[in-house]
MDAnalysis code that builds the backbone (N, CA, C; Angstrom):
import MDAnalysis as mda
import numpy as np

u = mda.Universe.empty(378, n_residues=126, atom_resindex=np.repeat(np.arange(126), 3), trajectory=True)
u.add_TopologyAttr("name", ["N", "CA", "C"] * 126)
u.add_TopologyAttr("resid", np.arange(1, 127))
u.add_TopologyAttr("resname", ["MET", "MET", "ASN", "ARG", "ILE", "ARG", "ARG", "GLY", "PHE", "THR", "LEU", "VAL", "GLU", "LEU", "MET", "VAL", "VAL", "MET", "ALA", "ILE", "ILE", "ALA", "LEU", "LEU", "LEU", "ALA", "LEU", "ALA", "LEU", "PRO", "ARG", "TYR", "PHE", "ASN", "HIS", "LEU", "GLU", "THR", "SER", "ARG", "GLU", "THR", "ILE", "LEU", "LYS", "GLN", "ASP", "LEU", "ALA", "VAL", "MET", "ARG", "ASP", "ALA", "ILE", "ASP", "LYS", "TYR", "HIS", "GLY", "ASP", "ARG", "ASP", "ARG", "TYR", "PRO", "ASP", "SER", "LEU", "GLY", "GLU", "LEU", "VAL", "ASP", "ARG", "ARG", "TYR", "LEU", "ARG", "SER", "LEU", "PRO", "VAL", "ASP", "PRO", "ILE", "THR", "ASP", "ARG", "ALA", "ASP", "SER", "TRP", "VAL", "ALA", "VAL", "ALA", "PRO", "PRO", "SER", "GLY", "GLU", "ALA", "GLY", "ASN", "VAL", "TYR", "ASP", "ILE", "ARG", "SER", "GLY", "ALA", "PRO", "GLY", "THR", "ALA", "ARG", "ASP", "GLY", "SER", "ALA", "TYR", "ALA", "ASP", "TRP"])
u.atoms.positions = np.array([
    [0.754, -1.196, -0.033],
    [0.041, 0.186, 0.060],
    [0.956, 1.242, 0.043],
    [0.328, 2.079, -0.742],
    [1.133, 3.472, -0.783],
    [0.826, 4.313, 0.458],
    [1.641, 4.941, 0.956],
    [1.432, 5.763, 2.072],
    [1.538, 7.268, 1.448],
    [0.198, 7.961, 1.529],
    [0.220, 9.354, 1.026],
    [0.396, 10.159, 2.134],
    [1.308, 11.116, 2.080],
    [1.513, 12.086, 3.040],
    [1.048, 13.457, 2.460],
    [-0.005, 13.826, 3.179],
    [-0.384, 15.231, 2.616],
    [0.308, 16.287, 3.390],
    [0.764, 17.259, 2.756],
    [1.412, 18.295, 3.400],
    [0.822, 19.600, 2.897],
    [0.495, 20.561, 3.876],
    [-0.057, 21.813, 3.800],
    [0.542, 22.826, 4.632],
    [0.040, 24.015, 4.741],
    [0.369, 25.028, 5.588],
    [-0.216, 24.862, 6.733],
    [0.559, 24.863, 7.909],
    [0.041, 24.952, 9.242],
    [-0.673, 26.252, 9.586],
    [-1.372, 26.285, 10.768],
    [-2.096, 27.542, 11.052],
    [-0.895, 28.527, 11.587],
    [0.094, 28.082, 12.199],
    [1.207, 29.078, 12.791],
    [1.690, 29.349, 11.588],
    [2.008, 28.909, 10.332],
    [2.692, 29.204, 9.309],
    [1.772, 30.394, 8.574],
    [0.560, 30.022, 8.432],
    [-0.410, 31.076, 7.810],
    [-0.454, 32.361, 8.762],
    [-0.424, 32.268, 10.106],
    [-0.456, 33.397, 10.848],
    [0.893, 34.318, 10.712],
    [2.095, 33.541, 10.510],
    [3.178, 34.542, 10.458],
    [3.097, 35.152, 9.004],
    [2.720, 34.681, 8.021],
    [2.379, 35.222, 6.746],
    [1.544, 36.375, 6.981],
    [0.473, 36.300, 7.596],
    [-0.595, 37.259, 7.796],
    [0.070, 38.549, 8.690],
    [0.944, 38.091, 9.497],
    [1.667, 39.010, 10.386],
    [2.486, 39.900, 9.558],
    [3.284, 39.416, 8.654],
    [4.266, 39.979, 7.779],
    [3.414, 40.859, 6.822],
    [2.338, 40.413, 6.301],
    [1.414, 41.302, 5.360],
    [1.015, 42.539, 6.209],
    [0.408, 42.268, 7.359],
    [-0.230, 43.407, 8.126],
    [1.070, 44.397, 8.433],
    [2.344, 43.964, 8.845],
    [3.329, 44.804, 9.148],
    [3.755, 45.552, 7.902],
    [3.738, 44.937, 6.674],
    [4.047, 45.494, 5.330],
    [3.079, 46.806, 5.049],
    [1.668, 46.527, 5.324],
    [0.614, 47.311, 5.144],
    [0.748, 48.622, 6.224],
    [1.097, 48.364, 7.393],
    [1.108, 49.266, 8.451],
    [2.256, 50.306, 8.110],
    [3.302, 49.765, 7.430],
    [4.341, 50.610, 6.869],
    [4.044, 51.483, 5.754],
    [3.354, 50.828, 4.687],
    [3.192, 51.444, 3.347],
    [1.878, 52.297, 3.418],
    [0.926, 52.056, 3.902],
    [-0.282, 52.789, 3.746],
    [-0.287, 54.433, 4.245],
    [0.375, 54.647, 5.419],
    [0.475, 56.008, 5.825],
    [1.457, 56.724, 4.832],
    [2.437, 56.160, 4.189],
    [3.296, 56.739, 3.157],
    [2.493, 57.168, 1.805],
    [1.529, 56.141, 1.591],
    [0.745, 56.259, 0.371],
    [-0.221, 57.411, 0.537],
    [-0.997, 57.524, 1.738],
    [-2.016, 58.690, 1.999],
    [-1.160, 59.916, 1.953],
    [0.015, 60.049, 2.736],
    [0.900, 61.191, 2.729],
    [1.249, 61.633, 1.263],
    [1.669, 60.663, 0.459],
    [1.867, 60.988, -0.894],
    [0.557, 61.584, -1.611],
    [-0.557, 61.013, -1.451],
    [-1.795, 61.380, -2.075],
    [-2.121, 62.849, -1.621],
    [-2.093, 63.048, -0.361],
    [-2.153, 64.448, 0.058],
    [-1.292, 65.402, -0.498],
    [0.046, 65.204, -0.586],
    [0.967, 66.097, -1.281],
    [0.649, 66.373, -2.631],
    [0.207, 65.176, -3.404],
    [-0.107, 65.280, -4.844],
    [-1.351, 66.259, -5.092],
    [-2.299, 66.105, -4.140],
    [-3.632, 67.040, -4.125],
    [-3.190, 68.474, -4.029],
    [-2.259, 68.669, -3.045],
    [-1.873, 70.033, -2.876],
    [-1.046, 70.691, -4.025],
    [-0.307, 69.881, -4.709],
    [0.681, 70.316, -5.881],
    [-0.371, 70.552, -7.033],
    [-1.406, 69.713, -7.047],
    [-2.320, 69.930, -8.272],
    [-3.174, 71.200, -7.910],
    [-3.360, 71.485, -6.767],
    [-4.105, 72.681, -6.547],
    [-3.237, 73.971, -6.603],
    [-2.011, 73.844, -6.376],
    [-1.223, 74.980, -6.751],
    [-1.057, 75.196, -8.230],
    [-1.004, 74.152, -8.943],
    [-1.123, 74.471, -10.373],
    [-2.227, 74.946, -10.934],
    [-3.422, 74.388, -10.435],
    [-4.727, 74.872, -10.848],
    [-4.754, 76.364, -10.659],
    [-4.446, 76.695, -9.378],
    [-4.649, 78.111, -9.077],
    [-3.587, 79.033, -10.049],
    [-2.361, 78.561, -10.327],
    [-1.551, 79.451, -11.204],
    [-2.027, 79.473, -12.516],
    [-2.666, 78.297, -12.969],
    [-3.247, 78.329, -14.457],
    [-4.476, 79.383, -14.591],
    [-5.367, 79.194, -13.520],
    [-6.531, 80.375, -13.461],
    [-5.973, 81.611, -13.392],
    [-5.000, 81.942, -12.404],
    [-4.698, 83.229, -12.292],
    [-3.854, 83.888, -13.522],
    [-3.079, 82.825, -14.177],
    [-2.603, 83.360, -15.587],
    [-3.661, 83.775, -16.523],
    [-4.683, 82.925, -16.584],
    [-5.822, 83.166, -17.420],
    [-6.444, 84.497, -17.066],
    [-6.676, 84.802, -15.757],
    [-7.348, 86.067, -15.354],
    [-6.380, 87.321, -15.777],
    [-5.033, 87.013, -15.585],
    [-4.118, 88.236, -16.196],
    [-4.223, 88.389, -17.543],
    [-4.261, 87.363, -18.410],
    [-4.260, 87.366, -19.697],
    [-5.542, 88.066, -20.220],
    [-6.590, 87.704, -19.566],
    [-7.961, 88.380, -19.985],
    [-7.755, 89.844, -19.643],
    [-7.432, 90.227, -18.409],
    [-7.068, 91.600, -18.214],
    [-6.253, 92.310, -19.105],
    [-5.309, 91.745, -19.505],
    [-4.392, 92.386, -20.545],
    [-4.973, 92.478, -21.819],
    [-5.835, 91.637, -22.318],
    [-6.466, 91.697, -23.531],
    [-7.740, 92.662, -23.532],
    [-8.529, 92.796, -22.657],
    [-9.659, 93.621, -22.453],
    [-9.439, 94.568, -21.471],
    [-8.734, 94.849, -20.648],
    [-8.476, 96.181, -19.897],
    [-9.507, 96.012, -18.801],
    [-10.037, 94.888, -18.546],
    [-10.988, 94.700, -17.273],
    [-10.836, 93.247, -16.871],
    [-11.298, 93.168, -15.690],
    [-11.303, 91.755, -15.151],
    [-12.613, 90.983, -15.571],
    [-12.600, 89.667, -15.636],
    [-13.803, 88.974, -15.847],
    [-14.865, 89.141, -14.918],
    [-16.123, 89.029, -15.409],
    [-17.290, 89.115, -14.544],
    [-17.470, 87.810, -13.700],
    [-17.060, 86.740, -14.212],
    [-17.092, 85.373, -13.576],
    [-16.105, 84.458, -14.119],
    [-15.979, 83.295, -13.378],
    [-15.096, 82.367, -13.867],
    [-15.434, 81.723, -15.116],
    [-16.760, 81.574, -15.430],
    [-17.340, 81.037, -16.607],
    [-17.038, 81.898, -17.647],
    [-16.860, 83.226, -17.563],
    [-16.398, 83.954, -18.678],
    [-14.962, 83.730, -19.155],
    [-14.260, 83.311, -18.356],
    [-12.951, 82.740, -18.759],
    [-13.056, 81.564, -19.707],
    [-13.815, 80.723, -19.333],
    [-14.140, 79.546, -20.243],
    [-14.951, 79.948, -21.555],
    [-15.824, 80.680, -21.430],
    [-16.643, 81.195, -22.574],
    [-15.750, 81.938, -23.714],
    [-14.782, 82.714, -23.152],
    [-13.886, 83.381, -24.109],
    [-12.759, 82.601, -24.307],
    [-12.556, 81.542, -24.024],
    [-11.708, 80.521, -24.336],
    [-10.188, 80.773, -23.634],
    [-10.213, 81.447, -22.494],
    [-8.968, 81.576, -21.800],
    [-8.701, 80.261, -21.116],
    [-9.848, 79.604, -20.711],
    [-9.609, 78.139, -20.075],
    [-10.451, 77.133, -21.034],
    [-10.052, 76.115, -21.146],
    [-10.940, 74.997, -21.541],
    [-12.130, 74.649, -20.862],
    [-11.816, 74.467, -19.616],
    [-12.990, 74.218, -18.575],
    [-12.351, 74.695, -17.220],
    [-13.403, 74.816, -16.283],
    [-12.784, 75.196, -14.983],
    [-12.356, 73.849, -14.242],
    [-11.077, 74.011, -13.624],
    [-10.669, 72.667, -13.091],
    [-11.284, 72.428, -11.812],
    [-11.342, 71.067, -11.463],
    [-11.895, 70.717, -10.378],
    [-10.968, 70.921, -9.068],
    [-11.452, 71.557, -7.910],
    [-10.706, 71.678, -6.873],
    [-10.237, 70.387, -6.468],
    [-9.058, 69.917, -6.240],
    [-8.540, 68.547, -5.907],
    [-8.742, 68.202, -4.374],
    [-8.899, 69.235, -3.612],
    [-9.439, 69.055, -2.269],
    [-10.730, 68.899, -1.933],
    [-11.589, 69.498, -2.630],
    [-13.061, 69.522, -2.406],
    [-13.618, 68.467, -3.415],
    [-13.153, 68.303, -4.642],
    [-13.539, 67.375, -5.663],
    [-14.708, 68.137, -6.374],
    [-14.762, 69.449, -6.419],
    [-15.856, 70.100, -6.932],
    [-15.227, 71.317, -7.808],
    [-15.935, 71.528, -8.909],
    [-15.536, 72.666, -9.705],
    [-16.296, 74.061, -9.414],
    [-17.190, 73.889, -8.446],
    [-17.841, 75.217, -8.211],
    [-17.497, 75.545, -6.676],
    [-16.358, 75.256, -6.120],
    [-15.844, 75.663, -4.795],
    [-14.918, 76.819, -4.938],
    [-14.548, 77.181, -6.054],
    [-13.525, 78.372, -6.172],
    [-14.162, 79.629, -5.533],
    [-13.287, 80.390, -4.987],
    [-13.974, 81.697, -4.430],
    [-13.283, 82.898, -5.328],
    [-14.056, 83.630, -5.908],
    [-13.619, 84.874, -6.578],
    [-13.341, 85.947, -5.764],
    [-12.057, 86.635, -5.890],
    [-11.877, 87.797, -4.954],
    [-11.968, 89.003, -5.984],
    [-12.676, 89.951, -5.465],
    [-13.036, 91.242, -6.354],
    [-11.903, 91.990, -6.432],
    [-11.803, 92.838, -7.620],
    [-10.770, 93.667, -7.845],
    [-10.660, 94.958, -6.936],
    [-9.636, 95.566, -6.911],
    [-9.656, 96.915, -6.112],
    [-10.658, 97.811, -6.626],
    [-11.032, 98.719, -5.842],
    [-11.933, 99.629, -6.392],
    [-11.550, 100.465, -7.544],
    [-12.427, 100.696, -8.429],
    [-12.071, 101.470, -9.734],
    [-11.871, 100.562, -10.746],
    [-11.663, 99.257, -10.639],
    [-11.366, 98.289, -11.590],
    [-12.651, 97.720, -12.159],
    [-12.842, 97.598, -13.352],
    [-14.068, 96.746, -13.839],
    [-13.907, 95.271, -13.850],
    [-15.058, 94.630, -13.562],
    [-15.060, 93.101, -13.545],
    [-15.328, 92.711, -11.974],
    [-15.396, 91.493, -11.737],
    [-15.559, 90.700, -10.610],
    [-14.684, 89.787, -10.037],
    [-13.843, 89.386, -11.010],
    [-12.674, 88.393, -10.630],
    [-11.346, 88.793, -10.755],
    [-10.601, 89.247, -9.635],
    [-9.370, 89.813, -9.584],
    [-8.461, 88.703, -9.317],
    [-8.787, 87.756, -8.443],
    [-7.895, 86.656, -7.966],
    [-8.968, 85.435, -7.724],
    [-8.277, 84.446, -7.513],
    [-9.034, 83.136, -7.321],
    [-8.339, 82.543, -6.068],
    [-9.273, 81.877, -5.235],
    [-8.906, 81.210, -4.088],
    [-9.649, 79.741, -4.113],
    [-8.916, 78.995, -3.318],
    [-9.808, 77.484, -3.169],
    [-10.634, 77.805, -2.050],
    [-11.855, 77.103, -2.270],
    [-12.920, 77.249, -1.148],
    [-12.883, 75.979, -0.161],
    [-11.692, 75.349, -0.308],
    [-11.509, 74.076, 0.504],
    [-11.265, 74.581, 2.047],
    [-12.026, 73.880, 2.993],
    [-11.830, 74.144, 4.340],
    [-10.538, 73.336, 4.923],
    [-9.884, 73.862, 5.858],
    [-8.821, 72.920, 6.561],
    [-7.557, 73.741, 6.119],
    [-6.402, 72.924, 6.392],
    [-5.031, 73.633, 6.333],
    [-4.406, 72.543, 5.520],
    [-3.299, 73.006, 4.980],
    [-2.263, 72.259, 4.131],
    [-1.431, 71.571, 5.192],
    [-0.532, 70.869, 4.529],
    [0.663, 70.140, 5.382],
    [1.566, 71.249, 5.874],
    [1.772, 72.226, 5.253],
    [2.742, 73.240, 5.789],
    [2.026, 74.201, 6.977],
    [0.767, 74.001, 7.164],
    [0.078, 74.700, 8.259],
    [-0.652, 75.839, 7.743],
    [-0.616, 76.273, 6.506],
    [-1.217, 77.357, 5.803],
    [-2.675, 76.998, 5.454],
    [-3.638, 77.863, 5.604],
    [-5.063, 77.561, 5.084],
    [-5.223, 77.404, 3.609],
    [-6.052, 76.496, 3.007],
    [-6.098, 76.383, 1.614],
    [-6.711, 77.747, 1.067],
    [-7.445, 78.274, 1.934],
    [-8.061, 79.435, 1.279],
    [-7.071, 80.535, 1.192],
    [-5.943, 80.467, 1.777],
    [-5.149, 81.558, 1.825],
    [-4.109, 81.604, 0.479],
    [-4.162, 80.540, -0.281],
    [-3.234, 80.216, -1.406],
    [-3.443, 81.033, -2.480],
])
């Protein structure tokens, strides 16, 4: 008669593997979320720079500031309004009115996102 020996993983071996996987996840996940937050902040800074550049070009061409952000899209200074990466909405941008005596309603643009960035500054102050 043939003696068949079945060999598999023991419960202890499976628990060791699970502990190693849990340890790797505990080390990797915080770095991933940290990187994700840093990426969102970088995208926000870039979006603000692009929209501010469009506002400046509009003012240079028309000698007035736009009445709304939609006007930048309508006049083809922007293809579309970017989505705020912090709020995940395109309608959360806050328009800053120009100094008195200037025509238009959008002198500068700010994020409407609540909270603070990794450097401690408020998103609304960027």
